[in-house]
C-alpha positions in Angstrom: -4.9 -27.9 -11.6 -2.9 -25.6 -9.3 -1.2 -22.4 -10.6 1.1 -21.3 -7.7 2.7 -17.9 -7.9 6.2 -18.7 -6.7 8.5 -16.1 -8.0 8.5 -12.3 -8.9 11.4 -10.7 -10.6 12.2 -7.3 -9.1 14.3 -4.9 -11.2 17.3 -3.4 -9.4 20.3 -1.3 -10.4 22.9 -2.7 -7.9 22.4 -6.4 -7.1 24.8 -6.5 -4.1 23.1 -3.4 -2.6 19.6 -4.9 -3.2 20.7 -8.3 -1.9 22.0 -6.7 1.3 18.7 -4.8 1.8 16.5 -7.8 1.3 18.6 -10.3 3.2 20.1 -8.2 6.0 17.4 -5.6 6.6 14.2 -7.3 5.5 15.3 -10.7 6.7 14.7 -12.6 3.4 16.5 -15.9 3.0 19.0 -16.1 0.2 18.1 -19.2 -1.7 20.3 -18.8 -4.8 23.1 -16.5 -5.9 24.4 -17.7 -9.2 26.5 -15.7 -11.7 28.0 -17.8 -14.6 29.2 -14.6 -16.4 29.2 -10.8 -16.3 25.9 -10.6 -18.3 23.8 -12.8 -16.1 23.3 -13.1 -12.3 20.3 -14.4 -10.5 19.7 -14.0 -6.7 16.6 -15.6 -5.4 15.4 -14.5 -1.9 12.4 -15.6 0.1 10.5 -13.7 2.8 10.2 -15.5 6.1 7.1 -17.8 6.0 6.4 -17.2 2.3 5.8 -19.7 -0.5 6.7 -17.0 -3.0 10.2 -15.6 -3.6 11.7 -12.7 -5.4 14.6 -12.7 -7.8 16.9 -9.8 -8.5 19.9 -9.9 -10.8 21.5 -9.0 -14.1 20.0 -9.9 -17.5 16.6 -10.9 -16.1 14.1 -8.2 -17.1 13.8 -5.2 -19.3 11.9 -3.4 -16.6 13.6 -0.3 -15.1 15.0 -0.4 -11.6 12.5 1.1 -9.1 9.5 0.6 -11.5 7.6 -2.0 -9.4 5.0 -0.7 -6.9 2.3 -2.4 -5.0 4.1 -5.6 -4.1 2.5 -7.0 -0.9 3.9 -8.8 2.1 1.3 -10.1 4.5 1.8 -10.2 8.3 -0.5 -11.2 11.2 0.6 -8.2 13.5 1.5 -5.0 11.6 2.7 -3.2 14.7 5.1 -6.0 15.6 6.3 -6.3 12.0 6.9 -2.5 11.9 9.0 -2.6 15.1 11.0 -5.6 13.7 11.7 -3.7 10.4 12.6 -0.4 12.1 15.0 -2.4 14.4 16.7 -3.7 11.3 17.1 -0.2 9.8 14.2 -0.3 7.3 12.6 3.1 6.6 8.9 2.0 6.8 5.8 4.2 7.2 3.5 4.3 10.1 0.5 2.0 9.8 -2.5 3.4 7.8 -5.9 2.3 6.6 -8.5 3.5 4.1 -11.8 5.0 5.3 -14.4 7.5 4.2 -11.7 10.3 4.1 -9.3 8.1 2.1 -6.0 7.1 3.5 -5.9 7.6 7.2 -3.1 7.2 9.7 -3.3 4.4 12.2 -4.5 0.8 12.2 -8.0 0.0 10.9 -10.5 0.8 13.7 -11.8 -2.8 13.8 -8.4 -4.4 12.9 -10.2 -5.9 9.9 -8.2 -8.4 7.9 -6.8 -6.7 4.8 -7.5 -3.3 6.4 -4.2 -2.0 7.7 -1.0 -1.3 5.7 2.4 0.3 5.9 4.7 1.1 3.0 8.4 0.9 2.3 10.8 1.0 -0.6 13.9 -0.8 -1.5 17.1 1.1 -2.4 16.0 1.6 -6.0 12.5 2.7 -5.0 10.5 -0.4 -5.8 7.5 0.0 -3.6 6.2 -2.5 -1.1 3.1 -2.6 1.0 2.9 -4.7 4.2 -0.7 -5.7 4.9 -2.2 -7.1 8.1 -4.2 -10.3 7.8 -4.8 -11.7 11.3 -7.0 -14.6 10.2 -5.1 -17.6 8.8 -5.6 -18.0 5.1 -7.5 -21.3 4.4 -5.7 -21.6 1.0 -2.3 -21.7 2.6 
């Protein structure tokens, strides 16, 4: 039996501002924007190439805006991904990796899969990591 993770609810304070960030700056596709009343709105967005989407909105979660950290996006070329995001106006860190000294600036010396990261935050401060995995995932 498959259990596919297909949706993560991300708490935000301003849905339109967050939608603009994720769609216009991050390049996520807007799949749904539905608001039947003032107490409920659901906006589903999907990162390019992803089988998992995020949802932002009104009346979806009791979590505080900006309280999510450690959400991961995976790319095959972290330097190209960083250039793409910077070009779109996203404030993203330089690449970093973890070694004997802890977090270290720069890509992983061997460019090991799962070894290089960069970080960014949405307008509410929800924290994302972008992780480089150059080898295709056999589960995908």
